[in-house]
Structure formats: structure tokens, C-alpha cells
N, C-alpha and C positions, 0 to 999 in steps of 0.2 A: 406059495406060488413062485414060479421062476420067471423072470423078465429078462429080455435081451435088448441091449441098447448098442447101437453101432456108433462108435466114436472114432472119427478119422477112418483109418483102414482096418479097424478091428472091431469085432463083436465082443461085448462084455456081458456075462451072464450073472444075474443077481437073484439071490433068494430073498423074497419079501415076506417078512413075518407079520401075521395079522396082529394089529394093535401096536406095532412098532412104527417109528417115524420113517417116512420115505417121501420122496418128491413125487406127487401124484400125477403130474402132467408129463407124460413120457416124452412128448415132442419137445416141450420147453426144457425138460431136464437134459435132454441130449444137447440142446444149445448151450446150456449152462456148463456141461462137461467139456464141450468143445472150446468154449470161452476160457475156462480154467486152464485147459491144456495150452492154449495159445499164450496165456499169461505166464505159464511156467517155462515156455521155450527159452533155452539159453541160460537158465538160472543154475542148473546143475547142483552138485554137492548132495547133501542129505536134507530130507524134508521131515519136519515135524507137523503132524496134523492133530488138532484138538477137535472134539465133538464129531468123531468120524462116522457115527451111526453104523450102517451095515457095509461101509466101504464104498459108498456111491461114487465119491470123488477119488478115493484112495486108489482104486484100481487103475483108471486111466492115467492119473498123475504119476504113478510109479514108473512109467516109461521115461520120465524126464529127470529122474534123480537116481543117485547111486544106491541109497537106502532110504526107506520110509519107516518112521515110527508113528503109529496112529493110536490115539487114545479115545476111549468111550466108556461111560459109566454103566450103561444098560447091559445086563447079562445077555438078554435075548439078541440085542444088536451086535454085541461082540461075537456071539455064536454064529450069527448070520454072516458077519464080516469074515470070520475064519473059513466058513464054508465057501464064500465067494472067492477068497484068495486061492484056495485049493482048486476050486472048479475052473478058475481061469489060468491055472498053472503059472502063478506069479511068485517069484522066489525072493524078492527084496523087501517085503513088507512084514513088519511085526506089529501086533496089536497088544496094547496094555489096557487092562480094565481099570481105568482111573478117571475120575472127574478132572476137569481142567484145573480146579483148585488143588486137587491132590497132586496132579503132575507138577504144578508150579512149586509146591512144597518139596517134592522129590528132586526137581531139577535145580533148585536153589540150595539144596542140602539141608533143609529144615526138618525133613522127616524121611525115614526109610520105609519102603513098602515091600512086604514079602511077595506081593503079586508081581512085581518086576522081576525078582529073583526066580520065582517059579516059572515065569515065561522066558527065562534066559536072556533078559534085557539088561545090558550094561550101558548106562547113559554115556559114559566116557568113550564108548565105541563110535559115537556119532559126532559128525562135524556139521551141525545144522547152520545153514545160512538162510533158509526159507521156512516160513511157517504158514500153514493153511488153517483157517478157522471158519466154522459154519455154526455159530452159537445159536441157542434158543432165542426166543423173542426178547428175553431180558437183556441180551447182549453179553459182553464180556465183563466179568467182575474186575474190580480195581486191581487186585494183586496179579491176576492173570494178564491184565492189560499191560502192567509193568514188564512182565516177561515178554509179551508179544512185541513190545516196542524195542527190544534188544536185537531183533532179527533184522538182517539186511533187507529181506524181501518179505512182504506180507500179502497173502491172497486172502481176501475177506469176503465171504458170502453171507448175506444178511436177509432175514425174512421180516425185519422191522426197521423201516427208515428212520424212526425216531431214535432208537438205541444205536443204530449205525452212526447217525449224526453225532450223538454224544461221544461215542468211541472215537470217531474221527477228529473231534475237537482235541482229544489227547494225542492221537497218533500223528496228526499233521504238525505237531510241534517238532517231531524228529524225522518224519517221513514226508515225501511228496507223492501225490496220486499220479501214477503213470497211465492208468486206463480205468474206465468205469463202464458198467453196463446195467441195464434194467431188464428183468425177465418177467413177463406177465403170465405167471402160473395160473391165475384165476381170472380170466376175462370177465369184464362187467362187474368186478368188485374192486374195493379200494386196496386189496392186498397186492404186494409187489415184492419180488426178490431182487436183490442188488448184488453186484459183484464189483470189487475194488481191488486193484493192484497198487500197493504202496512200496516205494523204494526209499532206503535210508538216505537222508541228506548229509552233505558234508557238514562239519561242525560250524563252518562260517555261515552256512545258509539256514541254520536252525532257528534263527530269530525271525525269519519271514515265513509265513505259512500260506502257500498257494494251493488251490484245488484245481483239479483237472477240468478243462473247459468243455470237453466233448464227451458225451455219454452215449454208448451204444445202446440200442433198444431192440429187444426181441419180443414181438407182439404175440398174442392178443390184442387187447383193447387199447385205444389211444390213451395216453397219459397227459394230464394237464398240470396239476399243481405239484405232483410229487418230485419233479425235477428240481424244484426249489430246495429240496433237501441238500443238494450238493451246491454249496456256495462257491462261486467262481474264485473269489479271493477272500482272505481273512487277514485283518491287521494283527500284528503281534500283541499279546497281552501287555498292558502297561504295568510296570512294577510300582509298588507303593512304598 
């Protein structure tokens, strides 16, 4: 099926493949896309996206960057993403069929992938300053998290507050949270989607980890305890 979502002043058309991952609540999904675009305003440069799926976020975010390189491991999702890029007449996006772990190996020079060459992708052609991640419930693996922490700007969409919190424990050592939001995709359930924008700290400030104090909320259902996921302040770890 084909779905149309209006983000800002433009309609985006998506092919949704049966059995593939997608955001099921269209109204809240549109709010998530709008929030991500606001987070990307003024960042510029090139964007790297991991776990891109069918290009749900990739398409509207492409308007804010010179080039976008998006990665996804699922063949059906990559096929849908390619269709979506062409259907929306977007010319600055390339898709690589790689897992986050595989891309990390390629980016750090540990391994070469013919899939990149076959897609005409040369990593040195990109000057990334921003990374967008929307990982599965397990969160970001340790090696990929090291890669993510190297970027000046991180836009993180999460479907699991627990793994988000664990990843933020690491990322807030080098970054500060600039804005955060909660999206209630499934009213009257405990499930919640979160969005976080992190910006690189100066070296002098990396010893103190502070979290953003204001969280935007896009309803559904009122939330009680989940806001506790975002601690307002964190003391630095003590060295032993």
C-alpha cells in the first residue's frame, strides 16, 4: 500500500510493505517527522542515517542536508526506500544495504563491502557532522555507539526507554541533550517513542553530564512514570 504524510509544506509518499517495519500511527508519525525536521534545522552538512527502514525519516530530513547516506539491512525495506526516494523525486539520498555493525566496520576501515561499491558509494565523498539513528528495541550496540559518539550532532529516535537510557549514559559523557520529546504511538499502553537531540560538548565540559530539563509530549494517553527515564542531572563517574 502507499501512504501519504504531509510534513511542513510538502506531501511525502511511502510504499509500505506487508511484514516490514513501519510507524503504525500515522498522526503521531507525522508529529515525529515534524519534530525530527525541527531538530535538524540549521545543522547542515551531510547526514548519516542508521536503521533507515523504508526511508520514513530519510525523505523529509533530506531537505536539511547536502547529502544523505542511509543504511538498512532488510532487503525489502531497502527496496521500499529506493521506491520512496524515486517516487518523491529526491536526488541527494543514497541507500546502503548494511547493518549498523557492518557500516561501523566499513566506516572505521576494518572491512570492505562490495555492496558499497556496487551502489556507487564512496565514504570519503561525505563530510558527516550529523547522525540520525532509529534502532530496534535492543538499542545501539557497543561498537556502533562508539561511532555515533564521534558525531557533532545526534538525533536519536527510540522505541524502548530502557535501552535509550542505557545509551544516553554513554552518549552524555561527550554530548549534551538539546531537546527531547515523547510520542504516544500506542495510547493506553506502556509503549512510548522518544526523540532526543544531542550536541557535542566542548572538551572542558565533558566531565559534567547534564540532561535536558524540558521534554515535549505528543499525546495520546497521559504519561506518568516514563518521564523519569530522563534524569535531569547526572554526576560524573568517579575514577577508581
